[in-house]
C-alpha positions as CSV (number, residue, x, y, z in Angstrom):
1,M,27.6,8.8,-22.9
2,R,24.6,7.0,-22.9
3,R,21.8,8.7,-20.5
4,L,18.6,8.2,-19.6
5,L,16.2,10.3,-18.0
6,I,13.2,8.7,-16.7
7,R,10.2,11.0,-15.6
8,P,6.3,9.7,-14.8
9,G,4.2,12.7,-13.3
10,A,1.1,14.9,-14.0
11,I,1.7,17.8,-16.5
12,G,2.6,20.0,-14.3
13,D,5.2,17.8,-12.5
14,V,6.9,17.2,-15.9
15,I,6.8,20.8,-17.2
16,V,9.0,22.3,-13.9
17,S,11.3,19.0,-14.4
18,L,12.2,20.4,-18.2
19,P,15.1,22.5,-17.0
20,A,16.6,19.6,-15.2
21,L,15.9,16.5,-17.7
22,E,17.2,19.3,-20.4
23,A,20.7,19.5,-18.8
24,A,21.2,16.0,-18.0
25,A,20.4,15.5,-21.2
26,T,23.2,17.9,-22.6
27,E,25.5,16.8,-20.6
28,A,25.4,13.2,-22.5
29,G,26.4,12.1,-26.2
30,Y,22.9,10.3,-26.2
31,S,20.1,10.6,-24.4
32,E,16.7,9.2,-24.0
33,V,13.7,11.0,-22.1
34,W,10.7,8.5,-21.0
35,V,7.6,10.2,-19.6
36,P,3.7,9.9,-19.5
37,G,2.6,10.3,-23.6
38,A,0.8,13.2,-23.5
39,T,3.7,15.1,-22.5
40,V,6.1,13.9,-25.5
41,P,5.4,16.8,-27.5
42,L,6.7,18.6,-24.7
43,V,10.4,17.5,-24.2
44,G,12.9,18.8,-26.0
45,L,16.7,19.1,-25.9
46,A,17.0,14.8,-26.0
47,N,17.3,12.4,-29.1
48,R,14.7,10.3,-28.5
49,V,11.6,10.6,-26.2
50,R,9.1,8.0,-25.6
51,S,5.8,7.7,-24.2
52,L,6.4,5.8,-20.5
53,A,3.4,3.2,-21.5
54,S,5.4,2.4,-25.0
55,T,8.3,0.8,-23.1
56,G,7.0,-1.9,-21.1
57,L,8.8,-0.4,-17.8
58,D,6.1,-1.5,-16.1
59,L,6.6,-4.9,-16.2
60,L,10.0,-5.0,-14.7
61,E,9.1,-5.5,-11.3
62,L,6.9,-8.2,-12.0
63,G,9.6,-10.0,-13.5
64,L,7.8,-9.8,-17.4
65,A,10.1,-7.3,-19.3
66,P,10.9,-8.8,-22.6
67,E,14.5,-9.3,-23.0
68,A,14.7,-6.2,-25.4
69,L,14.1,-3.7,-23.4
70,L,16.2,-5.4,-20.1
71,D,19.1,-5.0,-23.3
72,H,18.2,-1.5,-24.3
73,L,18.5,-0.4,-20.3
74,R,21.7,-2.2,-20.5
75,S,22.9,0.4,-23.3
76,F,23.3,3.0,-21.2
77,D,25.8,4.5,-18.9
78,S,23.6,6.2,-16.4
79,I,19.9,6.4,-16.1
80,Y,18.2,9.0,-13.5
81,S,14.9,7.6,-12.6
82,W,11.8,9.1,-10.8
83,Y,10.4,6.2,-11.5
84,G,9.7,3.7,-8.9
85,T,12.4,5.6,-6.5
86,A,9.4,4.5,-3.1
87,R,8.7,0.9,-4.9
88,E,11.3,-1.6,-3.6
89,E,9.9,-4.6,-6.0
90,F,11.2,-1.7,-9.4
91,R,15.0,-1.0,-7.4
92,A,15.2,-4.3,-7.3
93,A,14.9,-5.7,-10.7
94,V,17.3,-2.6,-12.1
95,S,19.6,-3.0,-8.9
96,R,22.3,-4.3,-11.5
97,L,21.7,-1.1,-13.8
98,P,23.3,2.2,-13.1
99,V,20.1,4.0,-12.0
100,R,20.1,7.2,-9.6
101,F,16.7,7.5,-8.3
102,F,15.3,11.0,-7.1
103,P,12.1,11.8,-5.0
104,A,9.6,12.7,-7.8
105,L,8.3,15.7,-5.0
106,P,9.9,18.3,-3.8
107,G,10.4,18.0,0.2
108,D,9.4,20.8,2.8
109,G,11.7,23.2,2.1
110,G,10.3,25.5,0.3
111,E,12.4,25.8,-2.3
112,H,10.6,26.0,-5.7
113,A,10.6,23.1,-7.8
114,V,12.4,23.9,-10.7
115,D,15.3,24.4,-8.6
116,Y,14.8,21.3,-6.7
117,Y,14.6,19.3,-9.9
118,L,17.9,20.8,-11.4
119,G,19.9,20.2,-7.8
120,Q,19.0,16.9,-8.2
121,V,21.0,16.6,-11.1
122,G,23.6,18.8,-10.2
123,A,22.4,21.6,-12.2
124,T,22.5,25.2,-12.2
125,K,19.7,26.4,-10.4
126,G,18.0,29.9,-11.8
127,D,16.5,28.7,-15.1
128,R,12.7,28.3,-16.1
129,P,10.7,25.8,-18.4
130,R,10.9,26.5,-21.6
131,V,8.6,24.8,-24.0
132,R,9.5,25.7,-27.4
133,V,7.2,26.5,-30.0
134,E,6.5,28.4,-33.0
135,R,5.2,32.3,-31.5
136,W,2.7,33.9,-33.4
137,N,0.4,36.7,-32.1
138,G,-3.5,35.8,-32.2
139,G,-4.2,39.1,-29.7
140,F,-6.6,36.8,-27.6
141,V,-6.9,36.2,-23.7
142,A,-6.8,32.3,-23.3
143,V,-8.5,31.2,-20.3
144,H,-8.4,27.5,-18.6
145,P,-10.9,27.3,-15.6
146,F,-10.5,24.2,-14.6
147,S,-7.7,22.0,-12.8
148,G,-6.5,18.9,-10.7
149,S,-8.7,19.9,-8.0
150,A,-12.2,21.4,-6.5
151,R,-10.1,23.0,-3.5
152,K,-7.8,24.7,-6.4
153,N,-9.8,26.2,-8.5
154,W,-11.4,30.2,-8.5
155,P,-15.2,30.2,-8.7
156,L,-16.6,29.4,-12.3
157,D,-19.4,31.8,-12.6
158,R,-16.3,34.3,-12.2
159,F,-14.5,32.8,-14.7
160,V,-17.8,33.0,-17.2
161,E,-17.6,37.5,-16.0
162,L,-13.8,37.5,-16.6
163,T,-14.3,36.0,-20.0
164,N,-17.1,37.9,-20.9
165,R,-15.4,40.8,-20.4
166,L,-12.4,40.5,-22.1
167,S,-13.7,38.1,-25.2
168,G,-11.7,35.5,-23.6
169,E,-11.6,31.8,-25.0
170,W,-11.5,29.1,-23.2
171,C,-9.1,26.3,-23.8
172,E,-11.7,23.6,-22.3
173,G,-15.1,22.5,-23.4
174,P,-17.1,21.9,-26.3
175,E,-19.5,24.6,-26.3
176,P,-19.2,27.1,-29.5
177,G,-16.2,29.6,-28.8
178,R,-14.8,27.0,-27.0
179,Y,-11.5,24.4,-27.7
180,R,-10.7,21.3,-26.5
181,F,-7.3,20.0,-27.5
182,D,-6.4,16.5,-27.1
183,D,-2.2,17.0,-28.5
184,L,-0.6,18.7,-25.5
185,G,1.7,20.3,-28.4
186,E,-1.4,21.5,-29.7
187,L,-2.7,23.1,-27.4
188,A,1.4,25.0,-26.7
189,R,1.3,26.3,-29.9
190,W,-2.4,27.5,-29.5
191,L,-1.3,29.3,-26.0
192,A,1.7,30.7,-27.6
193,G,-1.1,32.7,-29.8
194,A,-2.2,34.1,-26.8
195,A,-1.5,37.9,-25.4
196,A,-2.9,36.8,-21.9
197,Y,-4.0,34.0,-20.3
198,V,-5.6,33.5,-16.7
199,G,-5.9,29.9,-14.9
200,N,-6.1,28.3,-11.9
201,D,-2.8,26.0,-10.4
202,S,-2.7,23.6,-13.2
203,G,-0.7,21.8,-15.3
204,I,-1.7,24.0,-18.4
205,T,-1.0,27.4,-16.1
206,H,3.0,25.5,-16.3
207,L,2.6,24.9,-19.8
208,A,0.8,28.9,-20.6
209,A,4.2,30.0,-18.8
210,A,6.5,27.6,-20.5
211,V,5.8,28.7,-23.8
212,G,6.1,32.3,-22.8
213,T,2.8,33.9,-22.5
214,P,1.9,36.4,-20.4
215,V,-0.1,34.4,-17.0
216,V,-2.4,35.3,-14.3
217,A,-2.1,32.2,-11.9
218,L,-4.8,31.8,-9.0
219,F,-3.5,30.5,-6.1
220,G,-5.2,28.6,-3.4
221,P,-4.2,25.9,-1.0
222,S,-0.6,25.0,-3.1
223,D,2.5,26.8,-1.9
224,P,3.3,29.5,-4.3
225,K,7.3,29.2,-3.3
226,V,7.2,25.9,-4.6
227,W,4.7,25.8,-7.1
228,E,4.1,29.0,-8.9
229,P,4.4,29.1,-12.5
230,R,7.7,30.5,-13.9
231,G,7.8,32.9,-17.2
232,P,8.8,35.8,-18.6
233,F,5.4,37.9,-17.0
234,I,3.7,36.4,-14.1
235,K,0.6,37.8,-11.9
236,R,0.2,35.6,-9.2
237,M,-3.0,36.1,-7.1
238,N,-5.4,34.5,-4.5
239,L,-8.5,32.5,-5.0
240,T,-10.3,35.2,-3.0
241,A,-9.5,37.7,-6.0
242,G,-12.9,39.4,-7.4
243,V,-13.4,39.5,-10.8
244,D,-12.5,43.6,-11.2
245,E,-8.9,42.8,-9.7
246,V,-7.9,40.0,-11.9
247,E,-9.4,41.8,-14.7
248,R,-6.6,44.7,-14.1
249,A,-4.1,41.9,-13.8
250,V,-5.0,40.4,-17.3
251,L,-4.6,43.7,-19.0
252,D,-1.7,44.9,-16.7
253,C,-0.1,41.7,-18.4
254,M,-1.0,42.2,-21.5
255,R,0.3,45.7,-21.3
256,C,3.8,44.1,-20.6
257,V,4.7,42.9,-23.6
258,H,4.1,45.5,-26.0
């Protein structure tokens, strides 16, 4: 069986979907996964991974799709799509293809996103996202002080103080001692070398957990029952926490792997 999996979304959305994508891909004799370009290096266990932008999929509902794309889509026995679920024009354009559409975001039931997506594809629940990279011990504390929303962020001055106390290294920013990664695969390898990670509710926090690094995740408005990262060592804290509390949590995480 040939199966295509189409998963749009932000970094964190794709990461929490990885167990479902991999379970559905493993069932097939041949599988392809189409995801946003930045997340291509994070997806394993498929025969081919492509960026959504490279496929021309957005041209389908405009009636402008090249015949080669249509032929390629017709070659699949099964297509799972989180793309275009709520767009009637797209659904109509692929109505003759073997497409199963899934909601791209969990509902209000309080089920963790990883389990929600696993359930959509009929897979066993309980696995965690894994981004498989070579793990080495760099011994540093990785810090990511940003997210997609200011409402999700622990105060920046507290991050600065915490980083100074722990001699941490930021994975964002141009200043000396801070890093900027344009490739998520490169960032994943860097995070895998950290002794611990601390950050807000963000895709990068999910990535740190997925490579197996001990994580202190600072949560605010999001529901942690749904969006808390899953990994071998996770400590969730509230945005109201002080620097002393977060420092102790980071040190506890570092000790738990030794």
